[in-house]
C-alpha angles and dihedrals in degrees: 000000000000112000125238094254092054091047089049091051094051088045097054092038088060104029102045095059092042092052091047089050091055096048123092110269097258092051102048097102094045092044090054091053090046091050091050091051092042091053091046086060104040102033097067093043091050090047093052093045094051092043089058096035111026091174088063095066097112095048091044090052090049093049091051089050092053090045093051093044088053088049093051090047103043101027105032094032096228114160106265096247087056095044088052094047092047093050093045093047094047098041093041091053095050093039091055092046091050089053091052091044098051098040 
């Protein structure tokens, strides 16, 4: 089984550049830092939640996506449609990878 630290490293390696790519040109550096910080908050919480309730994987992923979209909208200042797209793209990518990895 992959450990939390390895999963977090894979997550930030994929999600940080995806979120930065979705950000407006002048916000890419800031959005990359905010994506790192958002994932540093949401990833361990999601890991713990799914470890205790494996059947809750989909709702946990949904909650993470919403939390990160809110962070990109409120903290980074991305337009809401971009924040939602960035969170959906980044989390969809890592969620799909996790399904492939674990099964």
